[in-house]
DRENPA-3360 file (N, C-alpha, C; in nm, 2 decimals, always signed):
BEGIN
1 = MEIFAKRL = -0.70/-0.64/-1.05/-0.66/-0.53/-0.97/-0.52/-0.49/-1.00 ~ -0.49/-0.48/-1.12/-0.36/-0.43/-1.17/-0.33/-0.29/-1.12 ~ -0.43/-0.21/-1.09/-0.41/-0.07/-1.05/-0.34/-0.07/-0.91 ~ -0.38/-0.17/-0.82/-0.32/-0.18/-0.69/-0.17/-0.20/-0.70 ~ -0.13/-0.29/-0.79/+0.02/-0.32/-0.81/+0.09/-0.20/-0.86 ~ +0.03/-0.13/-0.95/+0.10/-0.01/-1.01/+0.11/+0.10/-0.91 ~ +0.01/+0.12/-0.83/+0.01/+0.23/-0.73/+0.11/+0.19/-0.62 ~ +0.11/+0.07/-0.58/+0.20/+0.02/-0.47/+0.35/+0.04/-0.52;
9 = KGLRKEKK = +0.38/+0.00/-0.63/+0.51/+0.02/-0.68/+0.55/+0.16/-0.70 ~ +0.46/+0.24/-0.75/+0.49/+0.39/-0.77/+0.51/+0.46/-0.64 ~ +0.43/+0.43/-0.54/+0.44/+0.49/-0.41/+0.57/+0.44/-0.34 ~ +0.61/+0.32/-0.36/+0.73/+0.27/-0.30/+0.85/+0.34/-0.36 ~ +0.85/+0.36/-0.49/+0.96/+0.43/-0.56/+0.97/+0.58/-0.52 ~ +0.85/+0.64/-0.50/+0.85/+0.78/-0.45/+0.92/+0.79/-0.32 ~ +0.90/+0.70/-0.23/+0.96/+0.70/-0.10/+1.10/+0.64/-0.10 ~ +1.15/+0.60/-0.22/+1.28/+0.55/-0.23/+1.31/+0.43/-0.14;
17 = RTQAQMAD = +1.22/+0.34/-0.14/+1.23/+0.22/-0.06/+1.25/+0.10/-0.15 ~ +1.31/+0.00/-0.11/+1.33/-0.12/-0.18/+1.22/-0.22/-0.15 ~ +1.20/-0.32/-0.23/+1.10/-0.42/-0.20/+1.14/-0.49/-0.07 ~ +1.26/-0.52/-0.05/+1.31/-0.58/+0.07/+1.27/-0.50/+0.20 ~ +1.29/-0.37/+0.19/+1.25/-0.28/+0.30/+1.10/-0.28/+0.33 ~ +1.02/-0.29/+0.22/+0.88/-0.30/+0.24/+0.84/-0.43/+0.30 ~ +0.90/-0.54/+0.26/+0.87/-0.67/+0.31/+0.91/-0.67/+0.46 ~ +1.02/-0.61/+0.50/+1.06/-0.60/+0.64/+0.95/-0.52/+0.72;
25 = YLQCSLRA = +0.91/-0.41/+0.66/+0.80/-0.33/+0.73/+0.68/-0.41/+0.75 ~ +0.64/-0.48/+0.65/+0.51/-0.56/+0.66/+0.53/-0.69/+0.74 ~ +0.66/-0.73/+0.77/+0.69/-0.85/+0.83/+0.65/-0.97/+0.75 ~ +0.68/-0.96/+0.62/+0.64/-1.07/+0.53/+0.77/-1.11/+0.45 ~ +0.76/-1.21/+0.37/+0.88/-1.25/+0.29/+0.89/-1.15/+0.17 ~ +1.01/-1.14/+0.12/+1.04/-1.06/+0.01/+0.95/-1.11/-0.11 ~ +0.94/-1.24/-0.13/+0.86/-1.30/-0.24/+0.71/-1.26/-0.22 ~ +0.66/-1.26/-0.10/+0.52/-1.22/-0.08/+0.50/-1.08/-0.12;
33 = YQYYESAT = +0.59/-0.99/-0.08/+0.58/-0.85/-0.13/+0.59/-0.84/-0.28 ~ +0.68/-0.91/-0.34/+0.69/-0.91/-0.48/+0.56/-0.95/-0.55 ~ +0.50/-1.05/-0.49/+0.36/-1.09/-0.55/+0.27/-0.97/-0.55 ~ +0.27/-0.89/-0.44/+0.18/-0.77/-0.44/+0.21/-0.68/-0.56 ~ +0.33/-0.65/-0.58/+0.37/-0.56/-0.69/+0.35/-0.62/-0.83 ~ +0.33/-0.75/-0.84/+0.31/-0.82/-0.97/+0.17/-0.85/-0.99 ~ +0.08/-0.81/-0.90/-0.06/-0.84/-0.90/-0.09/-0.99/-0.91 ~ -0.01/-1.07/-0.84/-0.03/-1.21/-0.83/-0.11/-1.24/-0.71;
41 = HYPEIPDL = -0.08/-1.18/-0.60/-0.15/-1.19/-0.47/-0.17/-1.05/-0.41 ~ -0.26/-1.05/-0.32/-0.29/-0.92/-0.25/-0.28/-0.93/-0.10 ~ -0.24/-0.82/-0.03/-0.23/-0.83/+0.11/-0.36/-0.85/+0.18 ~ -0.35/-0.90/+0.30/-0.47/-0.91/+0.39/-0.50/-0.77/+0.44 ~ -0.62/-0.75/+0.49/-0.66/-0.62/+0.53/-0.57/-0.55/+0.63 ~ -0.52/-0.61/+0.73/-0.42/-0.54/+0.82/-0.30/-0.49/+0.75 ~ -0.25/-0.56/+0.65/-0.13/-0.51/+0.58/-0.17/-0.40/+0.48 ~ -0.29/-0.41/+0.43/-0.34/-0.31/+0.34/-0.35/-0.17/+0.42;
49 = LKLADFFG = -0.40/-0.18/+0.54/-0.40/-0.06/+0.62/-0.27/-0.01/+0.66 ~ -0.17/-0.10/+0.69/-0.03/-0.06/+0.72/+0.03/+0.01/+0.60 ~ +0.00/-0.04/+0.48/+0.06/+0.02/+0.36/+0.00/+0.16/+0.34 ~ -0.13/+0.18/+0.35/-0.20/+0.31/+0.34/-0.14/+0.41/+0.44 ~ -0.13/+0.36/+0.56/-0.07/+0.45/+0.66/+0.07/+0.49/+0.63 ~ +0.15/+0.39/+0.59/+0.29/+0.42/+0.56/+0.31/+0.53/+0.45 ~ +0.22/+0.51/+0.34/+0.23/+0.60/+0.23/+0.15/+0.73/+0.24 ~ +0.07/+0.73/+0.35/-0.02/+0.85/+0.37/-0.13/+0.87/+0.27;
57 = VSTDYLLG = -0.18/+0.75/+0.22/-0.29/+0.75/+0.13/-0.41/+0.67/+0.18 ~ -0.52/+0.68/+0.12/-0.64/+0.61/+0.16/-0.63/+0.47/+0.10 ~ -0.70/+0.37/+0.16/-0.71/+0.24/+0.10/-0.78/+0.24/-0.03 ~ -0.88/+0.33/-0.04/-0.95/+0.35/-0.17/-0.86/+0.39/-0.28 ~ -0.76/+0.48/-0.25/-0.66/+0.51/-0.35/-0.58/+0.39/-0.39 ~ -0.53/+0.32/-0.29/-0.45/+0.20/-0.32/-0.52/+0.10/-0.41 ~ -0.65/+0.08/-0.38/-0.73/-0.02/-0.45/-0.79/+0.03/-0.58 ~ -0.76/+0.16/-0.61/-0.81/+0.21/-0.74/-0.96/+0.26/-0.74;
65 = RSQERSVE = -1.01/+0.27/-0.62/-1.15/+0.32/-0.60/-1.16/+0.47/-0.60 ~ -1.05/+0.54/-0.59/-1.05/+0.68/-0.59/-0.92/+0.73/-0.65 ~ -0.93/+0.85/-0.71/-0.81/+0.91/-0.77/-0.74/+1.00/-0.66 ~ -0.81/+1.03/-0.55/-0.76/+1.12/-0.45/-0.67/+1.04/-0.35 ~ -0.55/+1.09/-0.34/-0.45/+1.02/-0.25/-0.48/+1.05/-0.10 ~ -0.53/+1.17/-0.08/-0.54/+1.22/+0.06/-0.64/+1.13/+0.14 ~ -0.60/+1.12/+0.27/-0.69/+1.05/+0.36/-0.79/+1.15/+0.43 ~ -0.91/+1.12/+0.42/-1.01/+1.21/+0.48/-1.00/+1.19/+0.63;
73 = TWGRADT = -1.01/+1.30/+0.70/-0.99/+1.30/+0.85/-1.13/+1.30/+0.92 ~ -1.24/+1.32/+0.86/-1.36/+1.32/+0.93/-1.39/+1.18/+0.99 ~ -1.44/+1.18/+1.11/-1.48/+1.06/+1.17/-1.37/+0.98/+1.23 ~ -1.25/+1.02/+1.22/-1.13/+0.94/+1.28/-1.12/+0.98/+1.42 ~ -1.08/+0.88/+1.50/-1.07/+0.90/+1.65/-0.96/+0.99/+1.68 ~ -0.85/+1.00/+1.60/-0.74/+1.09/+1.64/-0.75/+1.23/+1.59 ~ -0.86/+1.27/+1.54/-0.88/+1.41/+1.50/-0.95/+1.50/+1.60;
% end
């Protein structure tokens, strides 16, 4: 899942955030976040959802299952 690491790093840089800021946001250690960007470890589902929400992309985009960044709004409770 190298694509996840690449997309996560790219999105972080687009938002001009540091790895330390992202680790704080996820309430994890800096090293844990660095593992995500190096494709050594992957976040648990709740953190994956937090990342998708933070960057405004779908989890499918983060995971490389879609090339579309946008989040579909059909079927969501807040629409």
